[in-house]
Every structure is written in C-alpha cells, then in structure tokens.
PLY file of the C-alpha trace (Angstrom):
ply
format ascii 1.0
element vertex 83
property float x
property float y
property float z
element edge 82
property int vertex1
property int vertex2
end_header
146.67 107.98 -194.34
143.49 110.10 -194.44
141.30 107.04 -194.06
143.35 105.69 -191.21
143.09 109.08 -189.40
139.31 109.19 -190.06
138.99 105.66 -188.51
140.70 106.92 -185.30
138.13 109.60 -184.63
134.98 108.78 -182.86
132.05 111.08 -181.89
130.80 110.55 -178.39
127.95 111.82 -176.18
128.54 109.50 -173.27
130.89 110.80 -170.53
131.89 107.31 -169.27
132.84 106.15 -172.69
134.67 109.49 -173.33
136.77 108.91 -170.28
137.48 105.22 -171.10
138.40 105.91 -174.78
140.75 108.65 -173.92
142.39 106.86 -171.05
143.04 103.85 -173.31
144.34 106.16 -176.09
142.26 104.26 -178.63
140.65 107.16 -180.37
140.70 110.82 -181.04
137.33 111.86 -179.56
135.05 114.45 -181.02
132.51 115.74 -178.52
130.45 118.78 -177.55
132.41 120.98 -175.09
131.78 124.19 -172.99
135.16 125.56 -173.88
136.02 126.44 -170.26
139.61 126.18 -169.16
138.54 124.69 -165.81
136.64 121.91 -167.56
139.63 121.20 -169.87
141.96 121.02 -166.76
139.50 118.44 -165.16
139.43 116.47 -168.41
143.22 116.37 -168.50
143.42 115.39 -164.82
140.96 112.51 -165.39
142.07 111.19 -168.81
145.47 112.68 -169.63
143.92 114.22 -172.77
143.46 117.88 -173.81
141.58 119.63 -176.52
143.47 119.42 -179.90
141.23 121.18 -182.32
138.01 123.19 -182.42
136.86 123.28 -186.10
136.81 126.74 -187.70
133.68 125.99 -189.62
130.44 126.26 -187.69
128.67 122.92 -187.41
125.73 121.52 -185.55
126.66 120.58 -181.95
126.92 116.94 -181.27
125.08 117.53 -178.03
123.63 120.55 -176.35
125.66 119.99 -173.14
129.33 119.58 -172.51
130.35 115.92 -172.47
132.28 116.32 -169.25
130.80 119.01 -167.00
127.22 119.16 -168.44
127.27 122.90 -168.89
125.95 124.37 -172.19
128.23 123.41 -175.07
129.80 126.01 -177.24
131.89 123.90 -179.62
132.53 120.51 -181.09
136.14 119.85 -180.07
138.59 116.94 -180.66
140.36 115.58 -177.72
143.44 113.27 -177.50
146.50 112.38 -175.44
149.78 113.75 -176.75
152.33 111.12 -177.58
0 1
1 2
2 3
3 4
4 5
5 6
6 7
7 8
8 9
9 10
10 11
11 12
12 13
13 14
14 15
15 16
16 17
17 18
18 19
19 20
20 21
21 22
22 23
23 24
24 25
25 26
26 27
27 28
28 29
29 30
30 31
31 32
32 33
33 34
34 35
35 36
36 37
37 38
38 39
39 40
40 41
41 42
42 43
43 44
44 45
45 46
46 47
47 48
48 49
49 50
50 51
51 52
52 53
53 54
54 55
55 56
56 57
57 58
58 59
59 60
60 61
61 62
62 63
63 64
64 65
65 66
66 67
67 68
68 69
69 70
70 71
71 72
72 73
73 74
74 75
75 76
76 77
77 78
78 79
79 80
80 81
81 82
C-alpha cells in the first residue's frame, strides 16, 4: 500500500502540468506553495483540489516560487482533490 501511495505522488514545478494533473485526478501533487488562503482558493477554483498536507519536517523547497501564483514559496505542500 505504501509503494502504491508513493507512486501516486509527483513533484512538480510547472504550473500548466500542475493544473492538468490535478484536474485529471491522476496524482497527488507535491509543489512549492506560498501558503496564502487566496492562492489556495484560486487553485481550488481552477482544479478542484486543495492542500492536503504541509510536512512538519523542514525540507528544501522544490522551487523558490509558488507553483500557482509565483509569489515567494513558504512550504512544500501536497495537493489533491477529495473523493
């Protein structure tokens, strides 16, 4: 089960692919995110997905900028649609 879950997570830095993958519900996407509520609202409006997890452990950011709005990223976050 753990391996299956790991295979469903993909790290992205490209906004267009981020939108496509979330709309198609193919993956849980891990991406750099600004953490702003307004940005998450726009992500949900565009893709139907919301943030699901921000890791507690500090880790190197996937990208310096938020994958969606382009502002400075604060976290790596996991995004997915609810089922």
